[in-house]
Backbone bond lengths (Angstrom), bond angles and torsions (degrees), N, CA, C in turn:
res aa  C-N    CA-C-N  psi(-1)  N-CA   C-N-CA  omega(-1)  CA-C   N-CA-C  phi
1 M - - - 1.474 - - 1.528 109.44 -
2 T 1.319 116.31 130.68 1.462 120.96 -179.48 1.528 110.35 -75.68
3 D 1.350 114.87 165.14 1.461 119.25 178.55 1.530 111.34 -61.63
4 G 1.346 116.35 -36.75 1.467 119.60 179.00 1.515 111.61 -63.39
5 M 1.329 117.06 -42.32 1.464 120.86 178.82 1.520 110.70 -67.08
6 R 1.315 116.31 -39.14 1.464 119.99 178.73 1.528 110.41 -64.23
7 L 1.341 116.14 -43.28 1.458 119.44 179.47 1.527 111.03 -63.54
8 E 1.319 117.35 -40.85 1.458 120.67 178.06 1.521 111.15 -61.16
9 A 1.335 116.47 -41.20 1.464 120.01 178.44 1.524 110.80 -65.35
10 V 1.347 116.01 -39.12 1.469 120.02 178.60 1.521 110.48 -65.52
11 L 1.336 117.33 -40.24 1.467 120.81 179.06 1.525 111.01 -62.47
12 K 1.315 117.50 -40.90 1.469 120.60 177.45 1.520 111.01 -64.07
13 R 1.343 115.40 -41.72 1.462 118.70 177.87 1.518 111.48 -64.63
14 D 1.336 116.42 -42.81 1.460 120.57 178.31 1.526 110.87 -59.58
15 R 1.322 116.12 -44.41 1.468 120.55 -179.00 1.523 110.83 -59.39
16 L 1.324 116.18 -43.27 1.466 120.10 -179.88 1.525 111.15 -64.97
17 I 1.337 116.16 -42.80 1.467 119.86 -178.52 1.525 110.92 -66.95
18 V 1.336 116.94 -45.57 1.469 120.25 -179.17 1.518 110.50 -65.00
19 L 1.334 116.27 -43.46 1.459 119.77 179.99 1.521 110.93 -63.22
20 S 1.318 117.82 -39.02 1.466 121.11 177.70 1.525 110.90 -64.86
21 G 1.338 116.05 -40.30 1.457 119.01 178.47 1.516 112.45 -64.71
22 L 1.335 116.72 -42.59 1.461 119.93 178.46 1.522 111.01 -64.68
23 A 1.332 116.08 -40.72 1.464 119.42 178.19 1.521 110.67 -63.15
24 G 1.332 116.43 -38.50 1.455 119.80 178.76 1.517 112.39 -65.25
25 V 1.339 116.93 -44.49 1.467 120.56 178.60 1.522 110.68 -61.08
26 S 1.335 116.18 -46.05 1.466 120.32 -179.76 1.521 111.13 -63.67
27 A 1.337 116.35 -42.84 1.463 120.11 -178.20 1.527 111.10 -62.94
28 L 1.321 117.20 -41.57 1.467 120.04 179.37 1.532 110.64 -62.82
29 A 1.337 116.53 -41.78 1.463 119.46 179.42 1.525 110.96 -64.75
30 W 1.335 117.26 -43.23 1.467 120.49 179.23 1.520 111.47 -66.32
31 L 1.324 117.19 -39.01 1.465 119.72 178.66 1.521 110.72 -62.87
32 Y 1.320 116.22 -38.16 1.463 118.62 179.13 1.523 111.00 -67.81
33 L 1.331 117.11 -38.41 1.465 119.66 176.97 1.522 111.10 -65.12
34 V 1.326 116.82 -39.50 1.472 120.05 176.68 1.519 110.09 -63.62
35 Y 1.326 116.41 -40.34 1.470 120.28 177.41 1.521 111.11 -59.95
36 L 1.327 116.77 -42.86 1.462 120.20 179.47 1.524 111.47 -63.99
37 S 1.331 116.57 -43.31 1.463 120.08 -174.77 1.523 112.06 -75.05
38 R 1.329 117.92 -33.18 1.470 120.57 -177.32 1.525 113.05 -97.06
39 G 1.332 115.21 -38.43 1.459 118.05 -177.38 1.513 112.77 -76.46
40 M 1.351 116.47 -28.80 1.454 120.65 -179.42 1.521 108.51 -133.03
41 P 1.329 118.43 69.47 1.460 120.27 -172.98 1.515 115.26 -63.56
42 D 1.315 118.46 -23.22 1.462 120.72 -177.72 1.519 113.02 -101.39
43 T 1.312 116.22 8.36 1.456 119.13 -179.26 1.503 110.22 -135.59
44 V 1.298 114.89 159.25 1.452 121.94 172.72 1.518 107.06 -123.77
45 M 1.345 115.32 106.38 1.455 121.07 -177.68 1.525 110.78 53.98
46 G 1.339 116.67 36.65 1.446 120.91 178.11 1.503 114.83 90.06
47 M 1.344 118.96 -2.43 1.455 122.45 -179.89 1.514 109.06 -100.67
48 E 1.303 118.10 137.86 1.449 121.30 179.59 1.514 110.69 -66.02
49 S 1.354 116.66 121.87 1.458 119.70 179.80 1.514 111.87 -72.65
50 T 1.339 117.28 -15.64 1.456 120.75 178.47 1.521 111.90 -99.21
51 M 1.319 116.44 16.97 1.458 120.78 179.49 1.532 109.75 -56.30
52 P 1.330 117.49 136.70 1.459 118.85 179.78 1.517 111.28 -51.17
53 Q 1.305 115.60 142.92 1.459 121.05 -170.88 1.513 112.39 -60.56
54 R 1.327 118.00 -31.90 1.461 119.76 -173.78 1.519 113.11 -94.07
55 Q 1.310 117.93 -1.84 1.459 119.10 -179.67 1.527 109.38 -71.30
56 A 1.318 116.33 128.77 1.468 120.54 -175.93 1.519 110.78 -71.08
57 W 1.333 114.98 148.54 1.455 120.07 175.66 1.528 109.75 -79.56
58 A 1.333 115.03 143.75 1.456 120.89 171.74 1.525 108.92 -90.69
59 G 1.338 116.08 172.40 1.457 119.58 178.93 1.517 112.31 -59.48
60 R 1.341 116.21 -37.64 1.467 119.80 178.67 1.524 111.23 -62.66
61 D 1.334 116.98 -37.15 1.460 120.69 178.80 1.525 110.91 -62.27
62 L 1.343 116.54 -41.64 1.460 120.36 179.16 1.523 111.20 -63.46
63 V 1.327 116.57 -43.07 1.466 120.24 -179.21 1.522 110.61 -64.30
64 L 1.318 116.83 -44.20 1.462 120.26 -177.93 1.531 111.68 -70.27
65 M 1.325 116.41 -35.73 1.461 118.47 176.50 1.529 110.91 -67.59
66 F 1.338 116.77 -38.03 1.468 119.40 175.11 1.521 110.52 -60.99
67 A 1.327 117.39 -42.88 1.463 120.20 179.22 1.523 111.09 -60.47
68 M 1.331 116.68 -39.49 1.457 119.97 178.45 1.524 110.97 -62.85
69 W 1.336 117.60 -46.84 1.459 121.33 179.02 1.526 110.97 -62.78
70 A 1.333 117.06 -42.60 1.464 120.56 -177.94 1.523 111.32 -62.28
71 I 1.325 116.78 -44.22 1.466 120.07 179.59 1.522 110.62 -65.72
72 M 1.328 117.31 -39.20 1.464 120.15 177.42 1.518 111.11 -62.78
73 M 1.322 118.09 -40.06 1.452 119.82 -179.60 1.526 111.43 -65.12
74 V 1.331 117.18 -39.05 1.467 119.83 176.19 1.522 110.15 -62.67
75 A 1.337 116.66 -46.42 1.463 120.81 -178.38 1.517 111.97 -62.70
76 M 1.319 117.25 -37.61 1.459 121.22 -173.66 1.527 113.37 -86.34
77 M 1.344 117.95 -36.49 1.452 120.20 -168.05 1.522 114.70 -98.77
78 V 1.319 119.03 -24.43 1.467 119.33 178.70 1.530 111.63 -61.63
79 P 1.349 119.92 -44.40 1.475 118.01 177.94 1.530 113.38 -59.07
80 S 1.327 117.58 -42.12 1.464 119.56 -178.17 1.524 111.78 -71.97
81 A 1.328 117.72 -21.83 1.466 120.74 177.99 1.518 111.92 -88.88
82 A 1.322 117.93 -6.42 1.467 121.17 -175.63 1.531 113.22 -55.62
83 P 1.353 120.52 -44.42 1.469 118.53 179.12 1.526 113.21 -57.71
84 A 1.332 117.40 -42.76 1.464 120.46 179.62 1.526 110.87 -67.03
85 I 1.323 116.90 -39.41 1.470 120.12 -179.83 1.522 110.46 -67.21
86 L 1.323 118.01 -41.47 1.462 121.11 177.29 1.527 111.05 -63.81
87 L 1.325 116.60 -39.27 1.460 120.21 178.07 1.524 110.91 -65.19
88 F 1.333 116.39 -42.33 1.463 120.05 176.90 1.525 110.47 -59.03
89 A 1.337 116.95 -45.28 1.466 120.97 -178.58 1.523 110.92 -61.50
90 A 1.341 116.65 -41.15 1.468 120.09 -179.11 1.523 111.16 -66.93
91 I 1.345 116.93 -45.66 1.465 119.98 -179.85 1.526 110.61 -64.41
92 N 1.327 115.68 -41.22 1.459 120.00 -179.68 1.531 110.60 -62.20
93 R 1.336 116.53 -41.81 1.467 119.80 178.38 1.527 110.93 -63.77
94 Q 1.306 117.50 -43.19 1.456 120.45 -178.95 1.522 111.83 -64.80
95 R 1.328 116.79 -35.18 1.462 120.28 -179.48 1.529 110.87 -76.54
96 R 1.331 116.33 -35.31 1.460 120.42 -177.09 1.527 111.91 -95.57
97 E 1.316 116.53 -6.07 1.452 124.45 -179.32 1.522 111.25 53.49
98 W 1.319 118.84 -107.24 1.468 118.89 -170.77 1.527 112.87 -93.89
99 Q 1.298 117.93 5.97 1.462 119.37 175.67 1.530 109.85 -77.18
100 G 1.330 116.11 163.30 1.460 120.29 -178.80 1.516 112.42 -62.03
101 A 1.341 116.09 138.20 1.461 120.78 -176.80 1.515 113.16 -112.42
102 F 1.319 117.60 -12.50 1.458 119.35 -171.45 1.531 112.23 -80.52
103 G 1.320 117.77 -31.91 1.456 119.95 178.43 1.517 112.51 -60.52
104 P 1.341 119.01 -54.08 1.465 119.92 177.24 1.524 113.25 -59.55
105 T 1.335 117.28 -35.35 1.469 119.59 178.63 1.521 110.72 -65.15
106 A 1.335 117.21 -41.27 1.458 120.71 177.02 1.521 110.93 -63.57
107 V 1.331 116.82 -38.55 1.465 120.79 178.87 1.522 110.02 -66.84
108 F 1.331 117.19 -40.56 1.468 121.02 176.28 1.524 110.18 -58.39
109 L 1.327 117.06 -45.17 1.466 120.92 178.32 1.523 111.17 -62.53
110 L 1.327 117.32 -40.71 1.462 120.39 178.51 1.520 111.24 -62.85
111 G 1.336 116.91 -41.77 1.457 119.75 177.05 1.511 111.65 -62.01
112 Y 1.330 116.50 -40.64 1.464 121.43 178.31 1.526 111.14 -63.90
113 L 1.330 116.02 -46.96 1.465 119.52 -178.49 1.520 112.15 -70.09
114 A 1.338 117.42 -25.87 1.469 119.39 178.00 1.518 110.90 -59.71
115 L 1.342 116.77 -36.95 1.469 119.94 177.16 1.518 110.93 -64.38
116 W 1.316 117.00 -40.80 1.464 119.91 -179.57 1.521 112.19 -73.21
117 M 1.333 117.07 -26.67 1.458 118.25 172.43 1.537 109.52 -68.04
118 G 1.328 116.50 -38.17 1.457 119.58 174.68 1.519 111.53 -63.12
119 F 1.328 116.28 -41.30 1.464 119.77 175.85 1.522 110.40 -60.93
120 S 1.329 117.38 -37.86 1.471 120.90 179.52 1.522 111.23 -63.28
121 V 1.337 116.44 -36.85 1.467 119.85 176.08 1.525 110.13 -62.61
122 V 1.336 116.44 -46.77 1.472 120.82 -179.78 1.525 110.22 -63.38
123 A 1.338 117.18 -43.20 1.462 120.71 179.99 1.524 111.33 -62.52
124 T 1.335 116.15 -40.46 1.463 119.88 178.90 1.516 111.22 -63.92
125 L 1.330 116.79 -45.57 1.465 120.34 -179.97 1.528 110.86 -65.93
126 A 1.350 116.74 -38.60 1.462 119.56 177.85 1.525 110.55 -64.13
127 Q 1.317 116.59 -41.59 1.462 119.96 179.30 1.526 110.73 -66.55
128 W 1.304 116.78 -36.77 1.457 121.22 175.99 1.526 109.91 -61.61
129 G 1.345 116.57 -45.61 1.457 119.66 178.96 1.517 112.71 -64.01
130 L 1.332 117.34 -40.99 1.461 120.95 178.40 1.523 110.53 -64.86
131 H 1.314 116.20 -38.85 1.460 120.26 178.15 1.529 110.45 -64.37
132 A 1.339 115.72 -44.61 1.464 119.69 179.62 1.522 111.47 -63.12
133 A 1.350 116.60 -30.66 1.461 121.28 179.39 1.528 112.59 -88.15
134 S 1.340 116.34 6.89 1.471 122.07 178.42 1.529 112.27 61.16
135 L 1.335 116.37 36.15 1.455 121.08 178.41 1.524 112.89 -102.54
136 T 1.335 116.33 4.16 1.457 120.71 177.04 1.518 109.17 -121.33
137 T 1.332 114.49 157.01 1.459 120.73 174.11 1.518 107.46 -105.07
138 G 1.315 117.87 120.97 1.452 119.96 -174.38 1.519 110.00 70.70
139 M 1.354 115.51 -144.00 1.456 120.00 -173.90 1.526 113.85 -100.17
140 V 1.335 118.12 -26.43 1.456 117.92 -166.91 1.521 114.35 -133.11
141 S 1.316 119.57 9.23 1.454 121.01 -177.72 1.519 111.06 -123.52
142 A 1.330 115.77 141.26 1.452 120.46 175.60 1.516 109.69 -78.32
143 G 1.321 116.25 152.65 1.443 120.15 172.29 1.518 110.02 -69.77
144 P 1.328 118.42 170.03 1.470 120.73 -174.94 1.523 113.80 -62.28
145 I 1.334 118.24 -38.93 1.464 119.83 -179.60 1.521 110.59 -68.23
146 L 1.328 116.92 -46.87 1.462 120.28 178.11 1.525 110.14 -62.70
147 G 1.324 116.70 -40.03 1.457 119.67 178.25 1.517 112.03 -60.99
148 A 1.336 116.74 -42.27 1.467 120.64 178.28 1.520 111.02 -62.50
149 V 1.336 117.07 -42.97 1.463 121.22 179.57 1.530 110.67 -62.48
150 L 1.336 116.75 -44.03 1.463 120.51 179.43 1.520 111.41 -61.71
151 L 1.331 117.18 -42.48 1.458 120.95 179.91 1.530 111.12 -62.53
152 I 1.322 116.79 -44.77 1.469 120.28 -178.27 1.525 111.12 -66.14
153 I 1.327 116.96 -45.31 1.468 119.99 -179.79 1.528 110.81 -64.09
154 A 1.326 116.51 -43.83 1.468 119.98 179.50 1.523 110.81 -63.14
155 G 1.336 117.30 -38.53 1.456 120.43 178.53 1.519 112.19 -65.42
156 I 1.323 116.91 -43.41 1.472 120.52 178.66 1.529 110.36 -64.10
157 F 1.337 116.32 -39.83 1.469 120.46 -178.35 1.520 111.79 -59.76
158 Q 1.337 117.85 -30.28 1.461 120.88 -179.57 1.532 112.35 -60.79
159 W 1.341 117.88 -17.42 1.457 122.17 -177.62 1.525 113.01 -106.04
160 T 1.328 118.03 4.81 1.463 120.24 -174.92 1.531 111.80 -85.85
161 P 1.354 117.60 156.97 1.475 120.61 176.94 1.528 112.75 -59.71
162 L 1.345 118.15 -36.13 1.458 120.49 178.96 1.519 110.89 -61.56
163 K 1.328 116.47 -44.08 1.460 120.16 177.68 1.523 110.59 -60.70
164 R 1.324 117.35 -45.50 1.461 120.72 -178.75 1.526 111.25 -61.86
165 A 1.328 116.93 -42.94 1.462 120.43 -178.01 1.524 111.33 -65.68
166 C 1.320 116.60 -45.92 1.464 120.18 -179.12 1.524 111.23 -67.77
167 L 1.333 116.39 -39.91 1.457 119.71 179.23 1.524 110.95 -66.05
168 A 1.339 117.08 -38.10 1.463 120.49 177.78 1.524 111.01 -60.43
169 H 1.335 116.89 -41.24 1.465 120.31 176.94 1.517 110.74 -63.33
170 C 1.326 117.39 -46.46 1.458 120.95 -177.35 1.529 111.50 -65.89
171 R 1.323 117.17 -32.62 1.458 121.10 -179.83 1.537 111.77 -76.55
172 S 1.311 116.47 -28.53 1.464 119.83 -177.40 1.526 110.15 -142.25
173 P 1.346 117.55 79.07 1.464 120.23 -176.50 1.530 114.08 -82.66
174 Q 1.338 118.02 1.10 1.457 119.39 -175.32 1.526 112.17 -61.68
175 G 1.328 116.53 -40.50 1.462 119.13 178.43 1.524 111.68 -61.66
176 F 1.326 116.30 -37.81 1.461 120.47 178.04 1.524 110.43 -61.78
177 F 1.348 116.91 -45.09 1.457 120.05 -179.42 1.532 111.68 -67.36
178 M 1.321 116.35 -36.04 1.455 119.35 -177.74 1.533 112.17 -70.28
179 T 1.331 117.25 -32.54 1.467 120.41 -175.18 1.527 113.75 -102.09
180 K 1.321 117.62 -23.44 1.466 121.22 -175.06 1.526 112.52 -115.20
181 W 1.326 117.31 18.67 1.460 119.75 -175.40 1.533 111.38 -64.26
182 R 1.323 115.50 138.04 1.459 121.86 176.35 1.528 108.38 -130.71
183 E 1.306 116.70 133.51 1.455 121.05 -177.78 1.524 111.36 -81.53
184 G 1.330 115.40 159.39 1.454 121.92 172.41 1.516 114.08 83.53
185 T 1.327 113.96 178.24 1.461 120.78 -177.63 1.524 111.79 -64.20
186 V 1.331 115.93 -44.80 1.460 119.69 179.50 1.528 110.26 -63.72
187 G 1.326 116.32 -38.61 1.454 119.63 177.95 1.512 112.35 -63.65
188 A 1.326 117.21 -42.02 1.466 120.90 177.82 1.523 110.66 -63.20
189 L 1.327 116.20 -40.94 1.461 119.95 179.30 1.526 110.79 -64.08
190 R 1.330 116.54 -42.93 1.465 120.24 -179.66 1.531 111.42 -65.48
191 M 1.323 116.77 -40.16 1.460 119.04 179.34 1.520 111.43 -67.86
192 G 1.339 117.06 -39.42 1.456 119.36 175.54 1.514 111.89 -62.88
193 F 1.323 115.38 -38.88 1.463 121.12 178.12 1.528 110.77 -63.47
194 K 1.333 116.07 -46.32 1.468 119.88 -178.44 1.526 111.18 -66.54
195 H 1.327 117.06 -38.88 1.465 119.15 176.66 1.523 109.93 -63.07
196 G 1.324 116.75 -37.24 1.462 120.47 177.47 1.519 112.06 -63.80
197 V 1.340 116.92 -34.48 1.471 120.23 177.45 1.521 110.31 -60.83
198 Y 1.331 116.65 -47.43 1.465 120.08 177.96 1.527 111.06 -62.27
199 C 1.318 116.43 -40.64 1.461 120.70 -177.50 1.527 111.30 -65.43
200 I 1.320 116.82 -41.52 1.460 120.19 177.16 1.522 110.27 -67.31
201 G 1.336 116.88 -39.64 1.454 119.53 176.37 1.511 112.33 -59.99
202 C 1.317 116.61 -30.69 1.458 121.85 179.92 1.528 112.42 -79.38
203 C 1.344 117.22 -35.65 1.468 120.41 -164.47 1.527 116.07 -119.48
204 W 1.323 119.52 -1.99 1.461 118.29 -169.73 1.528 112.71 -63.27
205 L 1.333 117.21 -37.15 1.463 118.28 179.22 1.525 111.32 -72.59
206 L 1.328 116.86 -32.05 1.464 119.26 174.89 1.530 110.12 -63.37
207 M 1.324 116.83 -38.31 1.466 119.61 178.74 1.532 111.28 -65.88
208 S 1.328 116.76 -30.98 1.461 119.29 178.34 1.526 111.63 -65.03
209 L 1.340 117.06 -21.58 1.459 120.37 178.60 1.526 112.24 -69.04
210 L 1.331 116.83 -10.45 1.467 119.36 174.08 1.527 110.99 -60.79
211 L 1.328 116.37 -22.31 1.462 119.72 179.19 1.523 112.50 -78.18
212 V 1.326 117.36 -17.67 1.466 119.55 -173.74 1.518 111.25 -68.76
213 A 1.338 117.18 -50.91 1.469 121.03 -179.29 1.511 112.45 -102.03
214 G 1.335 116.99 -0.79 1.457 120.05 -179.55 1.510 110.44 109.51
215 A 1.328 116.31 129.57 1.458 120.79 -175.72 1.508 113.33 -66.56
216 M 1.334 118.49 -17.38 1.461 120.35 178.43 1.518 111.78 -108.02
217 N 1.319 117.91 17.46 1.460 121.64 172.29 1.525 106.95 -82.43
218 L 1.335 117.44 100.71 1.457 120.56 -171.33 1.525 112.93 -65.50
219 L 1.336 117.96 -31.51 1.462 119.44 176.53 1.525 110.37 -63.65
220 W 1.324 116.18 -40.67 1.456 121.28 178.49 1.520 110.67 -68.06
221 V 1.332 116.63 -42.73 1.467 121.21 177.56 1.531 110.16 -60.18
222 A 1.336 116.51 -45.72 1.464 120.67 -179.55 1.520 111.44 -65.60
223 A 1.340 117.30 -38.10 1.464 120.47 -179.91 1.532 110.94 -64.03
224 I 1.330 117.12 -43.92 1.467 119.84 179.21 1.524 110.48 -66.56
225 A 1.349 116.70 -41.67 1.463 120.01 178.77 1.531 111.05 -61.74
226 A 1.333 117.11 -41.63 1.464 121.00 179.45 1.524 110.72 -65.07
227 F 1.332 117.09 -40.93 1.465 120.10 179.02 1.519 111.31 -64.29
228 V 1.333 117.50 -42.72 1.461 121.20 178.52 1.526 110.12 -59.69
229 L 1.333 116.35 -42.42 1.461 120.28 178.97 1.526 111.14 -64.15
230 V 1.330 117.18 -41.89 1.461 121.01 -178.77 1.527 111.08 -65.36
231 E 1.332 116.80 -46.59 1.465 117.92 -176.60 1.520 112.18 -68.85
232 K 1.332 117.84 -22.18 1.461 120.21 178.13 1.524 113.07 -88.87
233 A 1.340 117.52 -31.04 1.461 120.16 -170.12 1.521 115.03 -113.95
234 A 1.329 119.11 -26.04 1.462 121.10 -176.06 1.527 110.36 -73.68
235 P 1.336 117.96 147.74 1.474 120.53 179.57 1.527 113.54 -55.72
236 A 1.333 116.43 -38.01 1.467 120.52 -179.82 1.527 111.61 -100.92
237 G 1.334 116.26 27.61 1.459 120.42 -174.15 1.512 114.41 -59.15
238 Q 1.344 117.19 -36.35 1.466 119.67 -178.45 1.526 111.35 -66.41
239 W 1.329 117.10 -39.04 1.455 119.91 178.03 1.521 111.32 -72.60
240 V 1.328 117.01 -36.65 1.464 120.09 174.84 1.517 109.85 -59.59
241 S 1.332 116.35 -41.40 1.462 121.38 179.26 1.524 111.23 -58.61
242 R 1.333 117.13 -44.40 1.461 120.50 -178.00 1.528 111.77 -70.90
243 I 1.318 116.40 -40.37 1.466 119.58 179.25 1.530 110.57 -62.94
244 V 1.321 115.75 -43.44 1.461 119.34 178.00 1.526 110.38 -63.84
245 G 1.336 117.10 -33.11 1.466 120.04 175.66 1.513 111.32 -58.42
246 L 1.330 117.28 -44.11 1.462 120.63 177.57 1.522 111.21 -63.36
247 V 1.322 116.12 -40.59 1.470 120.36 178.86 1.520 110.68 -62.04
248 L 1.334 116.74 -41.94 1.464 120.58 -179.76 1.523 111.41 -63.81
249 V 1.341 116.68 -42.00 1.463 119.99 178.47 1.528 110.00 -62.07
250 G 1.350 116.73 -46.29 1.466 119.53 178.56 1.505 112.94 -61.87
251 W 1.333 116.25 -40.09 1.465 120.91 178.72 1.527 109.60 -63.74
252 G 1.331 116.53 -43.68 1.454 119.67 -179.06 1.520 111.61 -63.40
253 I 1.334 117.34 -41.32 1.475 120.03 178.52 1.524 110.56 -64.07
254 W 1.333 115.61 -42.75 1.470 119.32 177.31 1.514 111.25 -60.83
255 M 1.330 117.12 -44.22 1.458 120.87 -179.40 1.525 111.47 -63.32
256 A 1.341 116.19 -36.99 1.459 119.91 -177.31 1.536 111.51 -65.67
257 F 1.335 117.54 -32.18 1.455 120.79 -175.52 1.518 113.78 -106.27
258 A 1.349 117.26 -7.09 1.470 119.58 -177.94 1.515 109.84 -69.32
């Protein structure tokens, strides 16, 4: 067997191992969300979902709400990032040849998820502020007016140049890896971090829609996660993104006047 054939076999093996690991991480996050929604239907991470709207959150409430957001981000965003992570693993293997490839790939994933953990902190604080301002119903859902505003803004954002630029990067990260490649553990972390910046730029307003139907509404969570995956990976993803933007604007207008 030639070196080229051996490398090709190693790349196939790497792809299977990395894909299995990503599927495992995503599955664990989804299983935990299902456990929360089914095992504790009247609570969110131990907090009463029917808590009076004006009751202030304690420090424990903030920590538990952050944990809920963080787990949701892992469940929703790891599948859509899988193509970029697999591409990183393949390029890293080709550059390092027979050296280990899984460590840098794990570091790249950690850098990517670090951005979403930061987003979870911001989302938790924003939800805390909305709750304190009596703009939410219960603990995890926006009121109808706020929900309508979020839908309209998110729909308009789907047509903006920033959305197009970030989505283009997420749909085709090969150019980023070819021009911005950095060697070593620190390089993998930085590249994962930078990819996360583009991903958040693409999806942050979509994530805010979790407040419309409730952050623990698993059907809503799954629908947004599926849409993010489609717009990043499907051949017609960019057009799907724009069409859904129009739908969101129409839905928001309907909600505002219903």
